[in-house]
Legacy VTK file of the C-alpha trace (Angstrom):
# vtk DataFile Version 3.0
C-alpha trace
ASCII
DATASET POLYDATA
POINTS 280 float
-46.097 12.196 -3.787
-44.295 15.728 -4.267
-43.762 15.922 -0.473
-42.298 12.584 -0.220
-39.831 13.507 -3.076
-38.846 16.719 -1.398
-38.273 14.754 1.859
-36.079 12.328 0.115
-34.005 14.982 -1.582
-33.660 16.981 1.606
-32.476 13.759 3.475
-29.889 13.103 0.613
-28.644 16.785 0.902
-28.308 16.308 4.605
-26.382 13.116 4.391
-24.184 14.523 1.545
-23.228 17.531 3.620
-22.492 15.311 6.480
-20.235 12.917 4.462
-18.601 16.124 2.854
-17.831 17.401 6.426
-16.292 14.098 7.558
-14.280 13.987 4.259
-12.864 17.447 4.951
-11.948 16.375 8.432
-9.978 13.449 7.164
-8.086 15.678 4.644
-7.404 18.347 7.355
-3.976 16.829 8.354
-3.044 16.413 4.719
-3.913 19.969 4.002
-1.966 21.156 7.151
1.133 19.033 5.972
1.054 20.900 2.504
0.686 24.297 4.213
3.569 23.558 6.689
5.836 22.351 3.778
6.038 25.898 2.428
6.536 27.817 5.691
9.508 28.913 7.696
10.324 26.811 10.689
8.776 29.122 13.357
5.540 29.382 11.406
4.808 25.624 11.252
3.686 25.483 14.985
2.300 29.059 15.307
-1.292 29.362 16.557
-3.699 30.402 15.207
-2.877 28.531 12.175
-2.184 30.595 9.178
-2.948 28.112 6.323
-1.480 30.360 3.493
1.819 31.991 4.697
2.585 35.495 3.355
5.800 33.968 1.633
5.652 30.446 0.076
8.864 28.920 0.712
9.251 26.421 -2.236
13.051 26.240 -1.488
12.063 23.861 1.320
11.514 21.147 -1.320
14.696 22.068 -3.045
16.650 21.862 0.187
15.138 18.293 0.738
16.097 17.051 -2.570
19.481 18.444 -2.615
20.627 17.593 0.960
24.034 15.951 0.762
23.624 14.455 4.124
20.557 12.590 3.094
20.282 11.648 -0.638
16.460 11.931 -0.870
16.514 11.038 -4.468
18.171 7.689 -3.812
15.707 7.184 -0.936
12.919 7.680 -3.584
14.667 5.159 -6.075
15.038 2.636 -3.195
11.577 2.783 -2.229
10.339 2.600 -5.580
12.597 -0.356 -6.352
11.346 -2.064 -3.154
7.680 -1.257 -3.740
7.628 -2.457 -7.533
9.348 -5.657 -6.962
7.471 -6.439 -3.688
4.347 -5.935 -5.662
5.200 -7.865 -8.667
6.173 -10.948 -6.443
3.190 -10.701 -4.179
0.714 -10.586 -7.144
2.293 -13.593 -8.808
2.691 -15.767 -5.698
-0.708 -14.652 -4.102
-2.491 -15.281 -7.328
-0.963 -18.801 -7.683
-1.720 -19.666 -4.218
-5.267 -18.357 -4.445
-5.910 -20.296 -7.641
-4.743 -23.431 -5.966
-6.982 -23.001 -2.895
-10.103 -22.100 -4.912
-9.878 -24.445 -7.952
-7.540 -27.352 -7.160
-8.360 -30.460 -5.039
-5.484 -31.780 -2.875
-5.237 -33.500 0.502
-5.174 -31.126 3.427
-6.363 -28.142 1.682
-8.775 -26.744 4.217
-6.188 -27.347 7.063
-3.490 -25.459 4.853
-5.849 -22.580 4.048
-6.805 -22.486 7.882
-3.056 -22.357 8.542
-2.757 -19.208 6.370
-5.778 -17.537 7.978
-4.060 -18.118 11.384
-0.925 -16.403 9.939
-3.058 -13.352 9.224
-3.419 -12.961 13.202
0.263 -12.917 13.811
1.677 -9.269 14.335
4.482 -8.598 11.925
6.709 -7.362 14.739
6.847 -10.792 16.093
8.705 -12.079 13.084
11.380 -9.237 13.001
13.842 -11.215 15.270
13.724 -14.420 13.379
14.053 -12.441 10.089
16.919 -10.560 11.301
18.742 -13.743 12.374
18.039 -15.588 9.022
18.832 -12.641 6.791
22.052 -11.836 8.596
23.007 -15.626 8.447
22.479 -15.777 4.570
24.095 -12.519 3.981
21.095 -10.157 3.091
21.637 -8.016 6.150
21.632 -4.257 4.981
20.373 -5.356 1.594
17.210 -4.121 -0.142
16.162 -7.825 -0.741
15.729 -8.374 3.014
12.670 -5.818 2.598
11.483 -7.215 -0.643
11.504 -10.922 -0.068
9.023 -11.123 3.090
6.430 -9.111 0.986
5.938 -11.882 -1.768
4.142 -13.986 0.807
1.202 -12.323 2.141
-1.634 -14.238 3.712
-4.147 -11.367 3.491
-3.529 -11.262 -0.189
-4.014 -14.751 -0.735
-7.225 -14.724 1.178
-8.589 -11.877 -0.925
-7.737 -13.331 -4.263
-9.073 -16.743 -3.193
-12.460 -15.245 -2.474
-12.431 -13.815 -6.037
-11.382 -16.964 -7.611
-13.963 -18.827 -5.775
-16.576 -16.621 -7.455
-15.490 -17.566 -11.054
-17.648 -20.191 -12.819
-16.112 -23.702 -12.332
-17.323 -24.276 -15.975
-14.478 -22.140 -17.429
-11.826 -24.447 -15.667
-13.702 -27.674 -16.640
-13.903 -26.604 -20.343
-10.360 -25.673 -20.430
-9.296 -29.081 -18.835
-11.326 -30.977 -21.374
-9.387 -29.171 -24.048
-6.108 -30.467 -22.485
-5.105 -27.195 -20.650
-3.050 -27.719 -17.371
-3.373 -25.716 -14.274
-0.784 -23.339 -15.059
-2.380 -22.371 -18.384
-5.895 -22.295 -16.938
-4.571 -19.891 -14.308
-2.414 -17.696 -16.691
-4.685 -17.413 -19.670
-8.297 -17.888 -18.523
-8.979 -17.183 -14.918
-6.158 -14.717 -13.783
-7.278 -12.050 -16.622
-10.797 -12.166 -15.079
-9.506 -11.069 -11.644
-8.263 -7.693 -13.011
-10.011 -5.377 -10.651
-8.974 -7.555 -7.498
-5.458 -7.581 -8.698
-5.418 -3.766 -9.173
-6.983 -3.369 -5.734
-4.382 -5.594 -4.326
-1.567 -3.854 -6.310
-2.779 -0.396 -4.667
-2.801 -1.932 -1.187
0.595 -3.627 -1.714
2.305 -0.781 -3.181
1.121 1.625 -0.507
2.100 -0.848 2.378
5.620 -1.428 0.744
6.199 2.354 0.132
5.222 3.243 3.693
7.224 0.402 5.432
9.113 1.756 8.408
9.968 -0.840 10.931
11.770 -3.308 8.597
14.106 -0.775 6.775
14.953 0.688 10.262
16.039 -2.756 11.424
17.748 -4.213 8.195
19.275 -1.046 6.418
22.114 0.804 7.978
23.713 2.215 4.832
22.342 5.626 3.850
22.566 4.625 0.250
19.947 1.908 1.040
17.689 4.269 3.043
14.031 4.338 2.031
11.588 7.301 2.065
10.493 6.552 5.649
14.011 6.809 6.787
14.559 9.892 4.772
11.556 11.543 6.476
12.899 10.308 9.954
16.340 11.907 9.289
14.608 15.441 9.325
12.527 14.495 12.273
15.525 13.371 14.406
17.724 16.291 13.283
18.709 18.577 16.271
17.229 21.601 14.579
13.968 20.009 14.370
13.021 21.841 11.008
9.411 20.676 10.753
8.978 22.573 7.443
11.496 20.176 5.857
9.944 17.224 7.506
6.645 18.152 6.032
8.295 18.950 2.555
9.719 15.413 2.663
6.365 13.896 3.627
4.505 15.796 1.019
7.048 14.528 -1.465
6.646 11.038 -0.534
2.722 10.808 -1.101
2.912 11.625 -4.807
3.299 8.180 -6.426
0.514 6.250 -4.508
-1.729 9.273 -4.666
-1.305 9.165 -8.643
-1.764 5.440 -8.516
-5.175 5.688 -6.618
-6.547 8.447 -8.672
-6.151 6.380 -11.832
-7.103 3.199 -10.489
-9.836 4.046 -7.900
-12.498 2.491 -10.068
-11.061 -0.969 -9.968
-9.807 -0.537 -6.361
-13.420 -0.005 -5.153
-14.811 -2.768 -7.491
-12.296 -5.312 -6.189
-12.853 -4.409 -2.590
-16.596 -4.578 -2.969
-16.747 -7.977 -4.920
-13.800 -9.853 -3.447
-16.185 -11.563 -0.571
-19.425 -11.677 -2.442
-19.314 -15.533 -3.117
-17.962 -18.245 -1.230
LINES 1 281
280 0 1 2 3 4 5 6 7 8 9 10 11 12 13 14 15 16 17 18 19 20 21 22 23 24 25 26 27 28 29 30 31 32 33 34 35 36 37 38 39 40 41 42 43 44 45 46 47 48 49 50 51 52 53 54 55 56 57 58 59 60 61 62 63 64 65 66 67 68 69 70 71 72 73 74 75 76 77 78 79 80 81 82 83 84 85 86 87 88 89 90 91 92 93 94 95 96 97 98 99 100 101 102 103 104 105 106 107 108 109 110 111 112 113 114 115 116 117 118 119 120 121 122 123 124 125 126 127 128 129 130 131 132 133 134 135 136 137 138 139 140 141 142 143 144 145 146 147 148 149 150 151 152 153 154 155 156 157 158 159 160 161 162 163 164 165 166 167 168 169 170 171 172 173 174 175 176 177 178 179 180 181 182 183 184 185 186 187 188 189 190 191 192 193 194 195 196 197 198 199 200 201 202 203 204 205 206 207 208 209 210 211 212 213 214 215 216 217 218 219 220 221 222 223 224 225 226 227 228 229 230 231 232 233 234 235 236 237 238 239 240 241 242 243 244 245 246 247 248 249 250 251 252 253 254 255 256 257 258 259 260 261 262 263 264 265 266 267 268 269 270 271 272 273 274 275 276 277 278 279
């Protein structure tokens, strides 16, 4: 029995070491980015890599945040504005649609849901030209709302929440309906609070996606006052001087918000992802 326990512990230690190695490999680019952000331009691409430079150039971050040609603080505000409003709208509309698909009975429900699943297969790039023509026509070109509004309607978010609503007991809805509650009240006061872990998981994914959005701002935003974080980083990458240390400093600054979000919400994130498809 003792030999069996030793074998189990030994195998667990080996697997733990292997997982730690893979985790380190995934973190290696992030560590290189942080190291490069406090180096001189010529030190960034030097080989062999010197992970800790002799002089830490923290002024790289100051240059990024105080650059008059690219107002990085404004980019940060724009990205935060876009991410927060996109997230709020996406959670509300996705939750309402998911409740309808999971708990309401109406003609054509299965066909409509199948249509939403088909929408998940359409690459987002295909929709950029129709969106450009539509937003230009209605006067939203070079406007932050051209980035926010499409994010409110997300087929993947609806599918994820629908799976979660399906797993909630039908008796809760039936009891509320007997007491005279309508669908809006059942959704808002009874069922939606029970999907907290799924909503937080979706919130983290939605915030990260909106924050990292690159193609849509590149197409729809031309005024530097409307630039987002991704465009701010691109500014340093496209600069003739090619100061990669400043590019890495801007990139390192951009990861802080959703890194904090994930650290504080990782428990609900893992729980929501693990349970969203358990029951159909």
